[in-house]
MIVEXFI-587011 format. One line per 8 residues: number of its first residue (from 1); their letters; for each residue x, y, z of N, C-alpha, C. Coordinates in nm, 2 decimals. Example, Ala and Ser with C-alpha at 12.3 -4.5 7.8 and 13.67 -1.06 7.14 Angstrom:
MIVEXFI-587011
1	AS	1.32,-0.57,0.78,1.23,-0.45,0.78,1.32,-0.33,0.78 ~ 1.28,-0.22,0.71,1.37,-0.11,0.71,1.29,0.00,0.79 .
end
This chain:
MIVEXFI-587011
1	MKQLDIFI	19.45,10.47,-6.13,19.51,10.59,-6.18,19.65,10.55,-6.23 ~ 19.72,10.47,-6.15,19.86,10.44,-6.19,19.86,10.35,-6.32 ~ 19.76,10.27,-6.35,19.76,10.19,-6.46,19.74,10.29,-6.58 ~ 19.66,10.40,-6.57,19.65,10.49,-6.68,19.79,10.56,-6.70 ~ 19.86,10.60,-6.60,19.99,10.66,-6.61,20.08,10.57,-6.68 ~ 20.09,10.44,-6.65,20.17,10.35,-6.70,20.15,10.33,-6.86 ~ 20.01,10.33,-6.89,19.97,10.31,-7.02,20.01,10.43,-7.11 ~ 20.00,10.55,-7.06,20.04,10.67,-7.12,20.19,10.68,-7.15 .
9	ISVIIIGS	20.27,10.65,-7.05,20.41,10.65,-7.06,20.46,10.55,-7.16 ~ 20.39,10.42,-7.16,20.43,10.32,-7.26,20.40,10.36,-7.40 ~ 20.28,10.43,-7.42,20.25,10.48,-7.56,20.35,10.58,-7.60 ~ 20.39,10.67,-7.52,20.49,10.77,-7.55,20.62,10.71,-7.59 ~ 20.66,10.61,-7.51,20.79,10.55,-7.54,20.78,10.47,-7.67 ~ 20.68,10.40,-7.69,20.66,10.32,-7.82,20.66,10.42,-7.94 ~ 20.59,10.53,-7.92,20.59,10.63,-8.03,20.72,10.69,-8.06 ~ 20.81,10.71,-7.95,20.94,10.76,-7.97,21.03,10.66,-8.03 .
17	LQTTYAQT	21.01,10.53,-7.99,21.09,10.43,-8.05,21.06,10.42,-8.20 ~ 20.94,10.42,-8.23,20.90,10.41,-8.38,20.97,10.53,-8.46 ~ 20.98,10.64,-8.39,21.04,10.75,-8.46,21.19,10.73,-8.48 ~ 21.26,10.68,-8.38,21.40,10.65,-8.39,21.43,10.54,-8.49 ~ 21.35,10.44,-8.49,21.37,10.34,-8.59,21.35,10.39,-8.74 ~ 21.25,10.48,-8.75,21.23,10.54,-8.88,21.35,10.62,-8.93 ~ 21.44,10.66,-8.84,21.55,10.74,-8.88,21.68,10.66,-8.90 ~ 21.67,10.53,-8.89,21.80,10.46,-8.90,21.84,10.43,-9.04 .
25	DKTDMLLE	21.75,10.45,-9.14,21.79,10.44,-9.28,21.87,10.57,-9.32 ~ 22.00,10.55,-9.34,22.09,10.66,-9.36,22.13,10.68,-9.52 ~ 22.04,10.66,-9.60,22.07,10.67,-9.74,22.08,10.82,-9.78 ~ 21.98,10.90,-9.75,21.99,11.04,-9.79,22.00,11.13,-9.66 ~ 22.00,11.08,-9.55,22.00,11.14,-9.42,21.89,11.24,-9.41 ~ 21.77,11.21,-9.48,21.65,11.28,-9.46,21.56,11.20,-9.37 ~ 21.47,11.27,-9.31,21.38,11.20,-9.22,21.26,11.14,-9.30 ~ 21.26,11.01,-9.30,21.15,10.95,-9.38,21.06,10.89,-9.28 .
33	VSDEEKII	20.93,10.94,-9.28,20.82,10.89,-9.19,20.72,10.83,-9.27 ~ 20.68,10.71,-9.25,20.58,10.65,-9.33,20.44,10.69,-9.28 ~ 20.34,10.66,-9.35,20.21,10.70,-9.30,20.16,10.63,-9.18 ~ 20.21,10.50,-9.16,20.17,10.43,-9.04,20.24,10.49,-8.92 ~ 20.36,10.53,-8.94,20.44,10.60,-8.82,20.37,10.74,-8.79 ~ 20.32,10.80,-8.89,20.26,10.93,-8.86,20.13,10.91,-8.78 ~ 20.06,10.81,-8.82,19.93,10.77,-8.75,19.97,10.74,-8.60 ~ 20.07,10.66,-8.58,20.11,10.62,-8.45,20.15,10.74,-8.37 .
41	LFASFAIA	20.23,10.83,-8.42,20.27,10.95,-8.36,20.15,11.04,-8.32 ~ 20.07,11.06,-8.42,19.95,11.14,-8.39,19.86,11.09,-8.29 ~ 19.84,10.95,-8.29,19.75,10.89,-8.19,19.82,10.90,-8.05 ~ 19.95,10.88,-8.04,20.01,10.89,-7.91,20.01,11.03,-7.85 ~ 20.02,11.13,-7.94,20.02,11.27,-7.89,19.87,11.30,-7.85 ~ 19.78,11.26,-7.93,19.64,11.28,-7.89,19.60,11.21,-7.76 ~ 19.65,11.09,-7.74,19.62,11.03,-7.61,19.69,11.10,-7.50 ~ 19.81,11.14,-7.52,19.88,11.22,-7.41,19.80,11.35,-7.38 .
49	IIAIFLFL	19.75,11.42,-7.48,19.68,11.54,-7.45,19.55,11.51,-7.39 ~ 19.48,11.41,-7.42,19.35,11.37,-7.36,19.38,11.33,-7.21 ~ 19.49,11.26,-7.19,19.53,11.21,-7.06,19.56,11.33,-6.96 ~ 19.63,11.43,-7.02,19.66,11.55,-6.94,19.54,11.63,-6.91 ~ 19.45,11.64,-7.01,19.32,11.71,-6.99,19.24,11.64,-6.88 ~ 19.23,11.51,-6.88,19.16,11.44,-6.78,19.22,11.44,-6.65 ~ 19.35,11.44,-6.64,19.42,11.46,-6.51,19.39,11.60,-6.45 ~ 19.39,11.70,-6.53,19.37,11.82,-6.48,19.23,11.86,-6.44 .
57	SRDIILRK	19.13,11.79,-6.51,18.99,11.80,-6.47,18.93,11.70,-6.39 ~ 19.01,11.62,-6.32,18.97,11.50,-6.24,18.88,11.55,-6.13 ~ 18.91,11.67,-6.06,18.82,11.71,-5.96,18.69,11.75,-6.00 ~ 18.67,11.81,-6.12,18.54,11.85,-6.17,18.47,11.72,-6.21 ~ 18.53,11.62,-6.27,18.47,11.50,-6.31,18.42,11.41,-6.20 ~ 18.50,11.40,-6.09,18.47,11.32,-5.98,18.40,11.38,-5.87 ~ 18.36,11.51,-5.88,18.30,11.59,-5.78,18.16,11.52,-5.74 ~ 18.13,11.52,-5.62,18.00,11.46,-5.57,17.89,11.57,-5.59 .
65	KTSYDNEE	17.78,11.53,-5.64,17.67,11.62,-5.66,17.60,11.64,-5.52 ~ 17.56,11.77,-5.50,17.49,11.80,-5.38,17.34,11.82,-5.41 ~ 17.26,11.84,-5.31,17.11,11.87,-5.33,17.10,12.00,-5.41 ~ 17.19,12.09,-5.39,17.18,12.22,-5.46,17.20,12.20,-5.60 ~ 17.28,12.11,-5.65,17.31,12.08,-5.79,17.19,12.02,-5.86 ~ 17.11,11.95,-5.79,16.99,11.88,-5.85,16.87,11.97,-5.86 ~ 16.86,12.08,-5.80,16.75,12.16,-5.80,16.78,12.30,-5.88 ~ 16.67,12.36,-5.92,16.68,12.49,-5.99,16.66,12.60,-5.89 .
73	FESKKERT	16.76,12.68,-5.87,16.74,12.80,-5.78,16.78,12.92,-5.85 ~ 16.72,13.03,-5.81,16.75,13.16,-5.87,16.89,13.20,-5.85 ~ 16.95,13.16,-5.73,17.08,13.20,-5.70,17.19,13.13,-5.79 ~ 17.15,13.02,-5.86,17.24,12.96,-5.95,17.26,13.05,-6.07 ~ 17.16,13.12,-6.11,17.18,13.21,-6.22,17.27,13.33,-6.19 ~ 17.26,13.37,-6.07,17.34,13.49,-6.03,17.47,13.45,-5.97 ~ 17.49,13.32,-5.94,17.61,13.26,-5.88,17.64,13.32,-5.73 ~ 17.54,13.36,-5.67,17.55,13.42,-5.53,17.56,13.30,-5.43 .
81	YEKYHSDW	17.50,13.19,-5.46,17.51,13.08,-5.36,17.65,13.03,-5.35 ~ 17.72,13.02,-5.46,17.86,12.97,-5.46,17.95,13.07,-5.39 ~ 17.92,13.20,-5.39,18.01,13.29,-5.32,18.01,13.26,-5.17 ~ 17.89,13.23,-5.11,17.87,13.22,-4.97,17.86,13.08,-4.92 ~ 17.84,12.99,-5.00,17.81,12.85,-4.95,17.89,12.75,-5.03 ~ 18.01,12.79,-5.06,18.10,12.70,-5.14,18.15,12.59,-5.05 ~ 18.15,12.46,-5.09,18.19,12.35,-5.01,18.34,12.32,-5.03 ~ 18.40,12.38,-5.13,18.55,12.35,-5.15,18.64,12.41,-5.03 .
89	GDDYEEIG	18.59,12.51,-4.96,18.67,12.57,-4.86,18.66,12.49,-4.73 ~ 18.57,12.39,-4.72,18.56,12.31,-4.60,18.67,12.21,-4.59 ~ 18.73,12.18,-4.70,18.84,12.08,-4.70,18.98,12.13,-4.66 ~ 18.99,12.26,-4.67,19.12,12.32,-4.65,19.13,12.38,-4.50 ~ 19.25,12.38,-4.45,19.27,12.44,-4.32,19.36,12.56,-4.33 ~ 19.34,12.65,-4.24,19.43,12.76,-4.24,19.57,12.71,-4.20 ~ 19.67,12.78,-4.25,19.81,12.74,-4.22,19.84,12.77,-4.07 ~ 19.89,12.67,-4.00,19.92,12.69,-3.86,19.81,12.66,-3.76 .
97	TRKNTKED	19.70,12.63,-3.81,19.58,12.61,-3.72,19.55,12.46,-3.70 ~ 19.63,12.38,-3.77,19.60,12.23,-3.76,19.63,12.18,-3.62 ~ 19.52,12.12,-3.56,19.54,12.06,-3.43,19.58,12.16,-3.33 ~ 19.55,12.28,-3.35,19.60,12.40,-3.26,19.49,12.44,-3.17 ~ 19.45,12.35,-3.07,19.34,12.38,-2.98,19.39,12.47,-2.87 ~ 19.30,12.52,-2.79,19.33,12.61,-2.68,19.41,12.53,-2.58 ~ 19.38,12.40,-2.56,19.45,12.32,-2.47,19.60,12.29,-2.52 ~ 19.62,12.26,-2.64,19.75,12.24,-2.70,19.83,12.37,-2.68 .
105	TEFRNAAR	19.78,12.48,-2.70,19.85,12.61,-2.68,19.89,12.63,-2.53 ~ 19.80,12.59,-2.45,19.82,12.60,-2.30,19.94,12.51,-2.26 ~ 19.93,12.38,-2.31,20.04,12.28,-2.27,20.17,12.32,-2.33 ~ 20.17,12.37,-2.45,20.29,12.41,-2.53,20.35,12.53,-2.46 ~ 20.28,12.63,-2.42,20.34,12.75,-2.35,20.39,12.72,-2.21 ~ 20.32,12.62,-2.14,20.36,12.58,-2.01,20.49,12.50,-2.02 ~ 20.50,12.42,-2.12,20.61,12.33,-2.14,20.74,12.42,-2.17 ~ 20.72,12.52,-2.26,20.83,12.62,-2.29,20.88,12.69,-2.17 .
113	NNELRNYY	20.79,12.73,-2.08,20.83,12.81,-1.97,20.86,12.73,-1.85 ~ 20.87,12.60,-1.86,20.88,12.51,-1.75,20.78,12.52,-1.64 ~ 20.66,12.55,-1.67,20.56,12.57,-1.58,20.45,12.46,-1.59 ~ 20.47,12.36,-1.67,20.38,12.25,-1.68,20.37,12.17,-1.56 ~ 20.27,12.16,-1.50,20.25,12.09,-1.37,20.25,11.94,-1.40 ~ 20.30,11.87,-1.31,20.30,11.72,-1.32,20.18,11.67,-1.25 ~ 20.07,11.64,-1.33,19.94,11.60,-1.27,19.95,11.46,-1.22 ~ 20.05,11.38,-1.26,20.06,11.25,-1.20,20.11,11.27,-1.05 .
121	EDLGVPKD	20.20,11.36,-1.03,20.24,11.38,-0.89,20.13,11.45,-0.80 ~ 20.05,11.54,-0.87,19.94,11.60,-0.79,19.84,11.49,-0.74 ~ 19.82,11.39,-0.82,19.72,11.28,-0.78,19.79,11.17,-0.71 ~ 19.93,11.16,-0.72,20.00,11.06,-0.65,19.99,10.92,-0.72 ~ 19.99,10.92,-0.86,19.98,10.80,-0.93,20.10,10.79,-1.02 ~ 20.14,10.67,-1.07,20.24,10.66,-1.16,20.20,10.69,-1.31 ~ 20.29,10.72,-1.39,20.26,10.75,-1.53,20.18,10.65,-1.60 ~ 20.20,10.53,-1.57,20.13,10.42,-1.64,20.00,10.37,-1.57 .
129	ATQKEIKK	19.94,10.46,-1.48,19.83,10.42,-1.41,19.70,10.40,-1.50 ~ 19.62,10.31,-1.46,19.50,10.29,-1.54,19.40,10.39,-1.50 ~ 19.29,10.40,-1.58,19.18,10.49,-1.56,19.11,10.46,-1.42 ~ 19.10,10.34,-1.38,19.04,10.30,-1.26,19.13,10.35,-1.14 ~ 19.26,10.33,-1.15,19.35,10.37,-1.05,19.35,10.53,-1.03 ~ 19.34,10.60,-1.14,19.33,10.74,-1.14,19.21,10.79,-1.07 ~ 19.09,10.73,-1.11,18.97,10.77,-1.04,18.96,10.73,-0.90 ~ 19.02,10.62,-0.86,19.02,10.58,-0.71,19.10,10.68,-0.64 .
137	KFRELAKK	19.22,10.71,-0.68,19.31,10.81,-0.62,19.25,10.94,-0.61 ~ 19.19,10.99,-0.72,19.12,11.12,-0.71,19.01,11.12,-0.61 ~ 18.94,11.02,-0.60,18.82,11.02,-0.50,18.88,11.03,-0.36 ~ 18.99,10.95,-0.33,19.04,10.95,-0.20,19.09,11.09,-0.16 ~ 19.17,11.15,-0.26,19.22,11.29,-0.23,19.11,11.39,-0.22 ~ 19.01,11.37,-0.30,18.90,11.47,-0.29,18.83,11.47,-0.16 ~ 18.81,11.34,-0.11,18.75,11.33,0.03,18.83,11.40,0.14 ~ 18.97,11.39,0.12,19.06,11.45,0.22,19.07,11.60,0.21 .
145	THPDKTKE	19.06,11.66,0.08,19.09,11.79,0.07,18.97,11.88,0.04 ~ 18.85,11.82,0.02,18.74,11.90,-0.01,18.71,12.00,0.10 ~ 18.68,12.13,0.06,18.66,12.23,0.15,18.55,12.21,0.25 ~ 18.44,12.14,0.21,18.33,12.11,0.30,18.37,12.00,0.41 ~ 18.46,11.92,0.37,18.50,11.81,0.47,18.60,11.86,0.57 ~ 18.70,11.94,0.51,18.81,11.98,0.60,18.79,12.11,0.67 ~ 18.69,12.19,0.64,18.66,12.32,0.70,18.77,12.41,0.70 ~ 18.86,12.39,0.60,18.97,12.48,0.58,18.97,12.55,0.44 .
153	DSEEAMAK	19.05,12.64,0.42,19.06,12.70,0.28,19.15,12.62,0.19 ~ 19.08,12.51,0.14,19.16,12.42,0.05,19.10,12.43,-0.09 ~ 19.05,12.54,-0.13,18.98,12.55,-0.26,19.09,12.54,-0.37 ~ 19.21,12.59,-0.34,19.32,12.59,-0.45,19.37,12.45,-0.46 ~ 19.38,12.38,-0.36,19.42,12.24,-0.37,19.32,12.15,-0.44 ~ 19.20,12.18,-0.41,19.09,12.11,-0.48,19.08,12.14,-0.63 ~ 19.11,12.27,-0.66,19.11,12.30,-0.81,19.22,12.24,-0.87 ~ 19.34,12.22,-0.81,19.45,12.15,-0.87,19.42,12.00,-0.90 .
161	LNKAYEIL	19.35,11.94,-0.80,19.32,11.80,-0.81,19.21,11.78,-0.92 ~ 19.12,11.88,-0.93,19.01,11.86,-1.04,19.08,11.88,-1.18 ~ 19.17,11.97,-1.19,19.24,11.99,-1.32,19.31,11.87,-1.35 ~ 19.39,11.81,-1.26,19.47,11.69,-1.28,19.38,11.57,-1.32 ~ 19.27,11.56,-1.26,19.18,11.45,-1.29,19.11,11.48,-1.43 ~ 19.07,11.60,-1.45,19.01,11.63,-1.58,19.11,11.59,-1.69 ~ 19.23,11.62,-1.68,19.32,11.59,-1.79,19.35,11.44,-1.80 ~ 19.38,11.38,-1.69,19.43,11.24,-1.69,19.31,11.14,-1.71 .
169	SDKERREK	19.19,11.18,-1.68,19.08,11.09,-1.70,19.03,11.08,-1.85 ~ 19.06,11.18,-1.93,19.03,11.18,-2.07,19.14,11.13,-2.15 ~ 19.12,11.02,-2.23,19.23,10.95,-2.30,19.30,11.05,-2.40 ~ 19.23,11.13,-2.48,19.30,11.22,-2.57,19.37,11.33,-2.50 ~ 19.31,11.39,-2.41,19.38,11.49,-2.33,19.50,11.44,-2.26 ~ 19.49,11.32,-2.21,19.61,11.26,-2.14,19.72,11.24,-2.24 ~ 19.69,11.20,-2.36,19.80,11.17,-2.46,19.86,11.31,-2.50 ~ 19.79,11.41,-2.51,19.85,11.54,-2.55,19.93,11.59,-2.43 .
177	YDRYLKVS	19.88,11.57,-2.31,19.96,11.61,-2.19,20.09,11.54,-2.18 ~ 20.08,11.40,-2.20,20.21,11.32,-2.19,20.31,11.37,-2.30 ~ 20.26,11.40,-2.42,20.34,11.45,-2.52,20.42,11.57,-2.49 ~ 20.35,11.67,-2.43,20.42,11.79,-2.39,20.49,11.78,-2.25 ~ 20.46,11.68,-2.17,20.53,11.66,-2.05,20.67,11.61,-2.08 ~ 20.68,11.53,-2.18,20.81,11.47,-2.22,20.91,11.58,-2.28 ~ 20.84,11.68,-2.33,20.92,11.79,-2.39,21.00,11.87,-2.29 ~ 20.93,11.89,-2.17,20.99,11.98,-2.07,21.10,11.91,-1.99 .
end
C-alpha cells in the first residue's frame, strides 16, 4: 500500500511541476498549456481520484467471503440476515470494556482501597518463586490447616490459602495480580 501512496504522490508532484514549467514563459503573462501538459494533468487527476476511490473502498474489495455470500437465501433479498448476523460488529469492542474482566475489576478495586491481599505472604513464598515452589508450599500449608486434619474451625484460613494458590498457580492471573500489587 505504501508503494501505491508513493506512486500517487509522485504523479501529483510531476503534474504540478509540469504546470509550473508551462507558466515560465512570460511573453504575454497568459497561461499557455500545451496538449501534452493537459493530458498529463488530466491523467494525474484521474489516477488520484481512482486511488482515493480504491482507498475508501478497500474494506469492501478485500472482504472475505463467507458461506452465506456463496448461497442463495431468502433473507438476502429482505436483508434481514445482515440485521441480526452481521460480522462487522465482532471486530469492535465497547469502549471501556477492553480486558476488563471480573478479576481485573476485583484487583483494581482492592488495590485502590489498599485491601489487596499479599498472596505471596499468605503462602510464605518469595515473589520470584517458581510454580513448583508455590505448589509445594501450598500442599504443606494445606496439610497443616485443613479442617479435617486440624479438627478446628480453620475454613477461613483454608479459603485464603486456596485463593492465593488459585491466583499464583495460573501464569496469566499471577501477572495481572503482580501488576496491581505494584500499584498499591
